KEPAKOL-827993 format. One record per residue (C-alpha): residue number from 0; y, z, x. Coordinates in nm, 3 decimals, decimal comma, m for minus. Example, Ala and Ser with C-alpha at 12.3 -4.5 7.8 and 13.67 -1.06 7.14 Angstrom:
// KEPAKOL-827993
[rec 0 [m0,450 0,780 1,230]]
[rec 1 [m0,106 0,714 1,367]]
END
This chain:
// KEPAKOL-827993
[rec 0 [m0,866 3,950 m0,670]]
[rec 1 [m1,047 3,724 m0,426]]
[rec 2 [m0,913 3,707 m0,071]]
[rec 3 [m1,036 3,510 0,229]]
[rec 4 [m0,949 3,633 0,577]]
[rec 5 [m0,929 3,328 0,805]]
[rec 6 [m0,893 3,245 1,171]]
[rec 7 [m0,923 2,927 1,377]]
[rec 8 [m0,965 2,830 1,741]]
[rec 9 [m0,815 2,508 1,872]]
[rec 10 [m0,803 2,275 2,171]]
[rec 11 [m0,441 2,374 2,241]]
[rec 12 [m0,133 2,534 2,093]]
[rec 13 [0,046 2,242 1,923]]
[rec 14 [m0,109 2,023 1,655]]
[rec 15 [0,188 1,786 1,675]]
[rec 16 [0,068 1,694 2,024]]
[rec 17 [m0,272 1,594 1,888]]
[rec 18 [m0,456 1,920 1,940]]
[rec 19 [m0,741 1,986 1,700]]
[rec 20 [m0,938 2,268 1,538]]
[rec 21 [m1,271 2,352 1,703]]
[rec 22 [m1,376 2,664 1,508]]
[rec 23 [m1,308 2,810 1,163]]
[rec 24 [m1,414 3,161 1,064]]
[rec 25 [m1,366 3,316 0,719]]
[rec 26 [m1,479 3,637 0,552]]
[rec 27 [m1,463 3,696 0,178]]
[rec 28 [m1,315 4,006 0,016]]
[rec 29 [m1,309 4,078 m0,357]]
[rec 30 [m1,106 4,368 m0,496]]
[rec 31 [m1,053 4,489 m0,135]]
[rec 32 [m1,425 4,504 m0,066]]
[rec 33 [m1,595 4,281 0,190]]
[rec 34 [m1,874 4,091 0,016]]
[rec 35 [m2,071 3,986 0,326]]
[rec 36 [m2,018 3,620 0,233]]
[rec 37 [m1,872 3,431 0,527]]
[rec 38 [m1,788 3,074 0,626]]
[rec 39 [m1,820 2,980 0,993]]
[rec 40 [m1,835 2,643 1,166]]
[rec 41 [m1,774 2,484 1,505]]
[rec 42 [m1,613 2,139 1,505]]
[rec 43 [m1,618 1,846 1,745]]
[rec 44 [m1,247 1,765 1,801]]
[rec 45 [m1,300 1,425 1,968]]
[rec 46 [m1,078 1,535 2,255]]
[rec 47 [m1,087 1,773 2,550]]
[rec 48 [m1,009 2,143 2,526]]
[rec 49 [m0,704 2,243 2,731]]
[rec 50 [m0,768 2,473 3,027]]
[rec 51 [m0,535 2,738 2,883]]
[rec 52 [m0,715 2,738 2,548]]
[rec 53 [m1,053 2,755 2,721]]
[rec 54 [m0,945 3,076 2,894]]
[rec 55 [m0,865 3,227 2,553]]
[rec 56 [m1,181 3,140 2,356]]
[rec 57 [m1,432 3,010 2,613]]
[rec 58 [m1,549 2,721 2,392]]
[rec 59 [m1,635 2,425 2,613]]
[rec 60 [m1,632 2,050 2,554]]
[rec 61 [m2,006 2,040 2,623]]
[rec 62 [m2,077 2,304 2,357]]
[rec 63 [m1,874 2,109 2,099]]
[rec 64 [m2,019 1,767 2,178]]
[rec 65 [m2,295 1,782 1,914]]
[rec 66 [m2,096 1,966 1,646]]
[rec 67 [m1,981 1,798 1,320]]
[rec 68 [m1,636 1,645 1,279]]
[rec 69 [m1,384 1,812 1,048]]
[rec 70 [m1,433 1,541 0,785]]
[rec 71 [m1,799 1,641 0,755]]
[rec 72 [m1,722 2,008 0,682]]
[rec 73 [m1,396 1,968 0,487]]
[rec 74 [m1,552 1,982 0,139]]
[rec 75 [m1,744 2,304 0,210]]
[rec 76 [m1,434 2,461 0,365]]
[rec 77 [m1,210 2,368 0,072]]
[rec 78 [m1,467 2,496 m0,178]]
[rec 79 [m1,483 2,829 0,006]]
[rec 80 [m1,107 2,896 0,010]]
[rec 81 [m1,002 2,731 m0,316]]
[rec 82 [m0,831 2,968 m0,560]]
[rec 83 [m0,818 3,259 m0,317]]
[rec 84 [m0,540 3,434 m0,130]]
[rec 85 [m0,591 3,340 0,235]]
[rec 86 [m0,498 3,613 0,483]]
[rec 87 [m0,406 3,487 0,831]]
[rec 88 [m0,246 3,647 1,135]]
[rec 89 [0,037 3,411 1,233]]
[rec 90 [m0,025 3,187 0,933]]
[rec 91 [0,213 2,901 1,035]]
[rec 92 [m0,011 2,828 1,336]]
[rec 93 [m0,344 2,807 1,150]]
[rec 94 [m0,200 2,646 0,836]]
[rec 95 [m0,024 2,386 1,050]]
[rec 96 [m0,351 2,292 1,219]]
[rec 97 [m0,550 2,292 0,893]]
[rec 98 [m0,294 2,076 0,715]]
[rec 99 [m0,292 1,835 1,010]]
[rec 100 [m0,670 1,804 0,981]]
[rec 101 [m0,656 1,759 0,603]]
[rec 102 [m0,385 1,493 0,639]]
[rec 103 [m0,631 1,278 0,836]]
[rec 104 [m0,871 1,265 0,542]]
[rec 105 [m0,877 1,036 0,240]]
[rec 106 [m0,900 1,083 m0,135]]
[rec 107 [m0,918 1,431 m0,288]]
[rec 108 [m0,954 1,592 0,054]]
[rec 109 [m0,610 1,470 0,161]]
[rec 110 [m0,415 1,774 0,047]]
[rec 111 [m0,220 2,072 0,178]]
[rec 112 [m0,388 2,410 0,201]]
[rec 113 [m0,110 2,578 0,002]]
[rec 114 [m0,188 2,353 m0,295]]
[rec 115 [m0,530 2,514 m0,347]]
[rec 116 [m0,478 2,873 m0,226]]
[rec 117 [m0,211 3,132 m0,163]]
[rec 118 [m0,134 3,236 0,194]]
[rec 119 [m0,042 3,582 0,326]]
[rec 120 [0,080 3,616 0,686]]
[rec 121 [m0,025 3,954 0,829]]
[rec 122 [0,189 3,896 1,137]]
[rec 123 [0,502 3,892 0,920]]
[rec 124 [0,373 4,198 0,731]]
[rec 125 [0,305 4,387 1,054]]
[rec 126 [0,655 4,309 1,183]]
[rec 127 [0,800 4,459 0,864]]
[rec 128 [0,589 4,773 0,898]]
[rec 129 [0,628 4,817 1,276]]
[rec 130 [0,964 4,669 1,380]]
[rec 131 [1,014 4,631 1,753]]
[rec 132 [0,648 4,707 1,835]]
[rec 133 [0,360 4,490 1,950]]
[rec 134 [0,182 4,341 1,651]]
[rec 135 [m0,082 4,110 1,796]]
[rec 136 [m0,437 4,165 1,673]]
[rec 137 [m0,543 4,378 1,971]]
[rec 138 [m0,239 4,606 1,932]]
[rec 139 [m0,299 4,645 1,558]]
[rec 140 [m0,668 4,725 1,616]]
[rec 141 [m0,560 5,007 1,846]]
[rec 142 [m0,295 5,131 1,603]]
[rec 143 [m0,535 5,142 1,309]]
[rec 144 [m0,839 5,259 1,509]]
[rec 145 [m1,038 4,940 1,450]]
[rec 146 [m1,313 4,896 1,710]]
[rec 147 [m1,247 4,573 1,901]]
[rec 148 [m1,437 4,662 2,218]]
[rec 149 [m1,654 4,348 2,192]]
[rec 150 [m1,353 4,115 2,181]]
[rec 151 [m1,365 3,987 2,539]]
[rec 152 [m1,274 3,636 2,417]]
[rec 153 [m1,117 3,515 2,095]]
[rec 154 [m1,359 3,390 1,832]]
[rec 155 [m1,266 3,277 1,481]]
[rec 156 [m1,529 3,472 1,288]]
[rec 157 [m1,498 3,789 1,497]]
[rec 158 [m1,119 3,781 1,472]]
[rec 159 [m1,137 3,726 1,095]]
[rec 160 [m1,366 4,030 1,063]]
[rec 161 [m1,129 4,242 1,274]]
[rec 162 [m0,827 4,121 1,077]]
[rec 163 [m0,998 4,216 0,751]]
[rec 164 [m1,027 4,577 0,871]]
[rec 165 [m0,671 4,578 1,002]]
[rec 166 [m0,538 4,435 0,674]]
[rec 167 [m0,715 4,700 0,468]]
[rec 168 [m0,574 4,973 0,692]]
[rec 169 [m0,223 4,824 0,690]]
[rec 170 [m0,208 4,795 0,312]]
[rec 171 [m0,397 5,111 0,220]]
[rec 172 [m0,318 5,365 0,493]]
[rec 173 [m0,014 5,548 0,356]]
[rec 174 [m0,005 5,807 0,636]]
[rec 175 [0,040 5,550 0,912]]
[rec 176 [0,290 5,353 0,708]]
[rec 177 [0,502 5,662 0,653]]
[rec 178 [0,505 5,754 1,020]]
[rec 179 [0,626 5,410 1,120]]
[rec 180 [0,903 5,366 0,863]]
[rec 181 [1,261 5,402 0,982]]
[rec 182 [1,403 5,506 0,647]]
[rec 183 [1,625 5,810 0,596]]
[rec 184 [1,462 6,152 0,612]]
[rec 185 [1,587 6,468 0,452]]
[rec 186 [1,715 6,749 0,672]]
[rec 187 [1,675 7,122 0,632]]
[rec 188 [1,382 7,354 0,598]]
[rec 189 [1,207 7,166 0,317]]
[rec 190 [0,951 6,891 0,357]]
[rec 191 [1,071 6,561 0,498]]
[rec 192 [1,109 6,278 0,249]]
[rec 193 [1,052 5,923 0,369]]
[rec 194 [1,244 5,650 0,186]]
[rec 195 [1,226 5,275 0,216]]
[rec 196 [0,852 5,231 0,162]]
[rec 197 [0,765 4,906 m0,014]]
[rec 198 [0,526 5,049 m0,272]]
[rec 199 [0,444 4,703 m0,406]]
[rec 200 [0,231 4,648 m0,094]]
[rec 201 [0,017 4,955 m0,158]]
[rec 202 [m0,286 4,870 m0,369]]
[rec 203 [m0,449 5,137 m0,588]]
[rec 204 [m0,829 5,114 m0,578]]
[rec 205 [m1,009 5,303 m0,856]]
[rec 206 [m1,339 5,474 m0,788]]
[rec 207 [m1,650 5,303 m0,919]]
[rec 208 [m1,892 5,472 m1,159]]
[rec 209 [m2,130 5,538 m0,868]]
[rec 210 [m1,851 5,694 m0,661]]
[rec 211 [m1,743 5,914 m0,953]]
[rec 212 [m2,102 6,032 m1,000]]
[rec 213 [m2,133 6,114 m0,629]]
[rec 214 [m1,804 6,305 m0,648]]
[rec 215 [m1,925 6,513 m0,943]]
[rec 216 [m2,255 6,584 m0,767]]
[rec 217 [m2,067 6,715 m0,465]]
[rec 218 [m1,848 6,938 m0,683]]
[rec 219 [m2,161 7,073 m0,854]]
[rec 220 [m2,301 7,171 m0,513]]
[rec 221 [m1,977 7,346 m0,414]]
[rec 222 [m1,968 7,533 m0,746]]
[rec 223 [m2,333 7,639 m0,714]]
[rec 224 [m2,278 7,774 m0,363]]
[rec 225 [m1,946 7,954 m0,412]]
[rec 226 [m1,945 8,032 m0,783]]
[rec 227 [m1,631 7,828 m0,846]]
[rec 228 [m1,475 7,497 m0,747]]
[rec 229 [m1,100 7,493 m0,685]]
[rec 230 [m1,092 7,114 m0,711]]
[rec 231 [m1,202 7,128 m1,077]]
[rec 232 [m0,933 7,378 m1,162]]
[rec 233 [m0,679 7,126 m1,030]]
[rec 234 [m0,818 6,826 m1,219]]
[rec 235 [m0,622 6,720 m1,524]]
END
């Protein structure tokens, strides 16, 4: 499965008022492994950046003045995300802006993002997992112990990289999911049983051949040192 974690920065908060995209950042993940292949571009929006937006991302009009227009980068962007599942935090915001930009184009580039890729909103997912709690990116980084100490300002590529780590933790960290669920728990002296987990969101990742070999090498070392290896007696 190929997934693209995406974030944008914009001149303001509402594309219906003519605000535009000024930065797109994407990181590629295949079978829940980051590939190191990214897509990152700054874009000249042909309009001024609002003061409120400038405080968030720090990207100035002067910096953007010599950057390409969206039309010049649209083909490369579409090629990068086509056929993937795009993971976005607060997807309606970014998808709304991207579709507004695509709607300004002509020919095959005049399309909607959802027509070429699936979209997963991690904000909606986080609200399901942590009802009533803060679920912005900074809060989720703290919850899942993702280092975001260098995030003084928002940046599309940096935020996409952070979201990738948060997404992997949210969908693979069963311990944290169990602690946050509000399902019924058993009472009595026995172990507590948590119900209500959506197991369809938990993805099983099988060990690679290299990982299996490293595991066996470690068990060999334990067996050589202690004379036996309890782990192997438990393997079926």
